[in-house]
NUMAR-863521 format. One record per residue (C-alpha): x, y, z. Coordinates in steps of 0.02 Angstrom, whole numbers, plus 50000, padded with zeros to 5 digits. Layout:
! residues N
XYZ...
***
This chain:
! residues 314
478615895252932476825896052998476465878352940477515865253026476915847352991475985835152884474945828253026473885814552949473025807552796471375798552768471385785752629469825778152553469895760052490468605747052435469115734452570469645743652729469885727852832471155719952713472085736452692472115739352880472875722052907474295726752790474695742752886474755733053048476085722152968476925737752900477235743053080475925756353114475035755753282473155752053277472145764253381470555755153435469005765953436469875781453368468905780653205467235774853275466345790053200466885785153025466805766353042468595765152979470295760753051471525772853134473405770453150474775779753240476655781253226477945779853364478225798653382476625807153329475065797353371473645795753244474265798853067473255787252955471405783552937470775770152819468935771252772467785763552642467705771352468467215764652296468995767152231470665770352312471005788752339471645801852460470135808852552470935820852675472615828652714472895837452881474225850952902474845858053068474935876953097475565887153245474085898053293472425906153247473305920253153474025907053035472275900253004471675917752963473085920252838472685903652753470835907952747471215924652664472375916552536471095903052495469775916552475470845925052343470875908552246469005906452263469215890352364467875885752492468335888852674467415881452823468075887352992468025875953144468725876453321470615878653303470535873053121469895876852948469285865052813469375867152626469325856152470470585855352329469355855552185470325845652054470705830052157469245832152278470425830552426469855838752587471245848752667471185853252851472385865852928472395863553116473245872653260474395859753339475995859053440477605856753345478365839453340479935836853444480535819453396481615809953519483325808053438483705790653373485465784253408486595787953260487135772153165488925767553206489855763153047491645757753019492505764652865494215764952780495445771152910494025774753032493555762253166491985768253254491395751153313492835741453386492735723253437490845722453435489475717653313488425730453222486865735053320485725729353177486285711353203485365711353369483765719653307482355707053305480745716553339479565723553208480005739753120478995754453188478855770053079479255785953176478135797853077477205800952915478395809852797477445813752637476125808652513476115809452324474625814652217474475811252033473365823751943472835828751769472965847151818474595848851915474755867751892473045870751971473385858852116475095866752143474345884152150473075878552280474395871452397475715884952371474675900952355473205894852459473815883452597475605890152608476715875552556478435880052488479305873152334480865862652369481255855752196480425852152029480535839751887480265849451727478495847351658478205832551773478205835451961478445847752104479065843852280478215854252415478535856152601477515862052750478875857552876480775856652878480715840152781481235841852599479475837352546477825833052627476815833152466477315828752289476165833152144476495824551979475685824651809474575809551776473085805151664471935803551816471865810551993472455797252117473515793652270475205786952214475985783452384476225788052565477955788152644478455783852822480065788252913481075774653000482685776553096484005771852969484375762352809484425745852902482635748552960482115752152780482835735352730482195725752881480435732552863480325728452678481045710952698479825706752838478365711352725479085702252574479385686252672477495685652698477075690352517478415693652383477095701452270477085716752382478745722452310478705737952198480425746452195481975746652303483155746152392483895762552331484275780752364483355795452287484275810252215482915823252248482675822952437484165810952450483245798152557483485779352560481895770752500480955754652473479195754552400477875741352428476045739152377474555738052494473045727152450472085741952377473495745852254474225760952345476115761552355476905764152525478715768852562479915766052705481195780152703482645786952805483885801452793482825814452704483565831552663482945845252781482705863852751482925873052916483265890052835482245894252681483465907752629484885895052615483935882552506483855884952317482515874752227483195865952074482315860951914482815843351864482675835951691481645820251660481995805251772483745811651813483315815851993482275800452026483645789552099485495790352132485775771552143484755755652155483745745752028482865756051894481045759851931479845747251853478575754051729477205750551856477975763051977477775777451857476135770851786475245759651914474385744551839472655750151894472745767351811471545762151672470315755851802470485772051902470195782151743468605772251705467945775251880468575792951901466855800451867465905787751969465395788952152466705796152270
***
């Protein structure tokens, strides 16, 4: 595929300093000076470098999404496809900029090298009739440092016009459909990850969550527990395992009200011809096991406030 990565996101919030402090605790690496031109805060992951910018905005929202492409020919193909949709296109050096008109999200497609992640050691588990770890403690017992996300995995946009937003990203940018929830959501990929963008039907356009890859299920649990020890009110939903995408998950809440997810073991699609998108019914594909999602996960508590301010300054 010509596209190969979700490179970064820029999130607008009313209080950037408080939100940035949370993401430092979350395990992202502050990058001093990297956002000096915007006056915001930049953060990197262990394997990729800068992947999150937090800047001031009247309400919480996704301001920009950056996608990696292989070369200038890919940019030309995207520009042509966007032109057919009537979307604005602004070329730049080794990149192009456009705007998804429904949500107001700026989308940048940039020529960038493909990510080659260093392989994490596979967890060593004992099982019935299978001794993999003999006469030694599990490695997680000795982990004591902070959890460090390896990369940004995906983001989720709620929108009142999901069909229009889907068309923009699929027919315009070049994302591919991995799975769908009937009349509710579509899972899209621009890499070999099962999904890098999820679009779901909502009464207002807003950022639901961002999701960050960690090494294994133990790191999902360790990261969440470290944050909850400092503030139990950060808990949203978890620990559990999704059905669509199949990843382990735990969701927390940042000070602006955005949800944020630690995940591990996501499905991957390395050959498009061998993957068949499935249409799931209702909440059936939401989770395989774990606690049921709270009502606030599907309908965040500040939705009414976001709807009131949706037509205000952006």
